[in-house]
C-alpha positions in Angstrom: -42.1 -250.8 -67.0 -40.5 -247.4 -66.3 -43.6 -246.2 -64.5 -43.7 -249.4 -62.3 -40.0 -248.9 -61.5 -40.6 -245.3 -60.6 -43.5 -246.3 -58.3 -41.3 -249.0 -56.6 -38.6 -246.5 -56.0 -41.0 -244.0 -54.5 -42.4 -246.7 -52.2 -38.9 -247.7 -51.2 -37.9 -244.1 -50.5 -41.1 -243.7 -48.4 -40.3 -246.8 -46.3 -36.7 -245.8 -45.8 -37.7 -242.3 -44.7 -40.4 -243.4 -42.3 -38.2 -246.1 -40.9 -35.5 -243.6 -40.1 -38.0 -241.1 -38.7 -39.6 -243.7 -36.4 -36.3 -245.0 -35.0 -35.0 -241.5 -34.4 -38.2 -240.6 -32.6 -38.0 -243.8 -30.6 -34.4 -242.9 -29.5 -35.6 -239.5 -28.3 -38.5 -240.8 -26.3 -36.3 -243.6 -24.9 -34.1 -240.9 -23.5 -37.1 -239.2 -21.9 -38.2 -242.5 -20.3 -34.6 -243.2 -19.1 -34.2 -239.7 -17.6 -37.6 -239.9 -15.8 -37.0 -243.3 -14.3 -33.4 -242.4 -13.3 -34.5 -239.3 -11.5 -37.0 -241.3 -9.5 -34.5 -243.9 -8.3 -33.6 -243.5 -4.6 -29.9 -243.4 -5.3 -30.3 -240.5 -7.6 -31.4 -238.2 -4.8 -33.6 -236.3 -7.1 -37.3 -237.3 -6.9 -40.1 -235.9 -8.9 -38.8 -232.4 -8.5 -35.8 -233.3 -10.7 -37.6 -235.1 -13.5 -38.1 -232.1 -15.8 -34.4 -231.0 -15.6 -33.4 -234.5 -16.5 -35.6 -234.9 -19.5 -35.9 -231.3 -20.8 -33.5 -231.6 -23.8 -34.7 -235.0 -25.1 -38.3 -233.9 -24.5 -38.0 -230.7 -26.5 -36.3 -232.6 -29.3 -38.6 -235.6 -29.5 -41.9 -233.6 -29.1 -40.9 -230.9 -31.6 -39.8 -233.5 -34.1 -43.3 -234.9 -34.0 -44.6 -231.8 -35.8 -43.4 -233.5 -39.0 -46.2 -236.0 -38.5 -48.7 -233.4 -39.5 -47.0 -233.1 -42.8 -46.9 -236.9 -43.1 -50.7 -237.0 -42.8 -51.2 -234.0 -45.2 -49.0 -235.6 -47.9 -50.5 -239.1 -47.4 -47.3 -240.8 -46.3 -49.4 -242.3 -43.5 -53.1 -243.0 -43.2 -53.7 -241.2 -39.9 -56.3 -238.4 -40.5 -55.0 -234.9 -40.4 -57.6 -233.9 -37.8 -56.5 -236.5 -35.2 -52.8 -235.9 -35.8 -53.1 -232.1 -35.6 -55.1 -232.2 -32.4 -52.6 -234.6 -30.7 -49.5 -232.8 -31.8 -50.8 -229.3 -31.1 -51.9 -230.2 -27.6 -48.6 -231.8 -26.7 -46.6 -229.0 -28.3 -48.5 -226.4 -26.3 -47.9 -228.2 -23.0 -44.3 -228.8 -23.8 -43.3 -225.3 -24.7 -46.0 -222.9 -23.3 -46.5 -224.7 -20.0 -43.4 -226.7 -19.1 -40.6 -224.9 -20.8 -41.8 -221.4 -20.0 -43.3 -222.0 -16.5 -40.7 -222.9 -13.9 -43.3 -223.3 -11.2 -44.8 -226.3 -13.2 -41.5 -228.0 -13.8 -41.1 -229.4 -10.2 -44.7 -230.5 -9.9 -45.4 -234.2 -9.4 -47.7 -234.2 -12.4 -44.6 -233.8 -14.6 -43.7 -237.4 -13.5 -47.0 -238.9 -14.5 -47.0 -236.9 -17.7 -43.5 -238.0 -18.7 -44.2 -241.6 -17.9 -47.4 -241.7 -19.8 -46.0 -239.9 -22.8 -42.7 -241.7 -23.0 -44.0 -245.3 -22.4 -46.7 -244.7 -25.1 -44.0 -243.5 -27.5 -41.4 -246.1 -26.9 -44.1 -248.6 -27.9 -45.7 -246.6 -30.7 -42.5 -245.7 -32.6 -41.0 -249.2 -32.7 -44.4 -250.5 -33.7 -44.4 -248.3 -36.8 -40.6 -248.6 -37.2 -40.8 -252.5 -37.3 -43.6 -252.3 -39.9 -41.7 -250.0 -42.2 -38.4 -251.7 -41.7 -39.4 -255.3 -41.8 -43.0 -255.3 -43.0 -44.5 -256.5 -39.8 -44.6 -256.0 -36.0 -44.5 -258.8 -33.5 -47.7 -259.7 -31.8 -46.6 -258.6 -28.4 -45.8 -255.2 -29.7 -49.1 -255.0 -31.5 -50.8 -255.9 -28.2 -48.9 -253.2 -26.3 -49.6 -250.6 -28.9 -53.4 -251.1 -28.8 -53.9 -251.8 -25.2 -51.6 -249.6 -23.1 -53.1 -246.4 -24.4 -56.4 -247.4 -22.6 -54.7 -246.4 -19.3 -51.8 -244.2 -20.4 -53.9 -241.8 -22.5 -56.3 -240.7 -19.7 -53.3 -240.3 -17.3 -51.5 -238.2 -19.8 -54.5 -236.0 -20.5 -55.3 -235.4 -16.8 -51.6 -234.6 -16.2 -51.6 -232.1 -19.1 -54.7 -230.3 -17.7 -53.4 -230.4 -14.2 -50.1 -228.8 -15.2 -52.0 -226.1 -17.2 -53.9 -225.1 -14.0 -50.6 -225.1 -12.1 -49.0 -222.8 -14.5 -51.8 -220.4 -15.2 -51.7 -218.2 -12.0 -48.0 -217.3 -12.6 -48.8 -216.3 -16.2 -50.7 -213.3 -14.9 -48.5 -212.4 -12.0 -45.4 -212.5 -14.2 -47.1 -210.3 -16.9 -47.3 -213.1 -19.5 -50.8 -212.2 -20.3 -50.6 -213.4 -23.9 -49.9 -217.0 -22.6 -52.7 -216.7 -20.0 -55.3 -215.6 -22.6 -54.1 -218.3 -25.0 -54.2 -221.0 -22.4 -57.7 -219.8 -21.3 -58.9 -220.2 -24.9 -57.1 -223.6 -25.4 -58.1 -225.3 -22.2 -61.8 -225.8 -23.1 -60.7 -227.7 -26.3 -59.8 -230.6 -24.0 -63.5 -231.3 -23.4 -64.3 -232.3 -27.0 -60.7 -233.2 -27.9 -60.1 -236.0 -25.4 -63.2 -238.0 -26.3 -62.5 -237.5 -30.0 -59.0 -238.8 -29.9 -59.9 -241.6 -27.4 -62.7 -242.9 -29.6 -60.4 -242.7 -32.6 -57.9 -245.0 -30.9 -60.7 -247.3 -29.7 -61.9 -247.6 -33.3 -58.4 -248.5 -34.5 -58.0 -251.0 -31.7 -61.2 -252.7 -32.8 -59.9 -253.0 -36.4 -56.7 -254.6 -35.1 -58.6 -257.1 -33.0 -60.9 -258.0 -35.9 -57.9 -258.6 -38.1 -58.6 -255.6 -40.4 -55.7 -253.9 -42.2 -54.7 -250.7 -40.5 -52.3 -247.8 -41.2 
């Protein structure tokens, strides 16, 4: 009985922790989406050049927070494989900090808009999906549909935006003497070739499980 009680307590603690994490992450990405859309409204007078400045703080917070998800996978708190989680988080972290934050010439590019829209829309769907499941034990059918269909378009847009911004930022890395970033980016860029198909196929496989009614993580 004591062992069962201990197991129940651990399961409850896990659910409470993951619920809190997902809703906090959702709030961060909602701020990114709001900042992006607000900057693009005609009355804002900003345009795509102002998007990064409007979203920088919530973006750095929300994307850096996601590093914890690697630990979630390693510890078995979620069923997502470590390889897929690591690839996704590492790529985004590199673009967020090494490309956007450290390269002013990339911050005003129009690809920042497509990147922020694809990332933030994806996450304001994904985190409530997991948050609802952890908090209430289920997610509504419309949210499940959005979770496993919108990525079909948003993921390629995000990937192309990432690669495009990397190419935008690379020339200034050499001219400004940031050779360490230039060499690192040159080494990382080819990883998109196997990385994108791997992650995309992974999501397609999960989508098929959902459509077939199989239990998923």
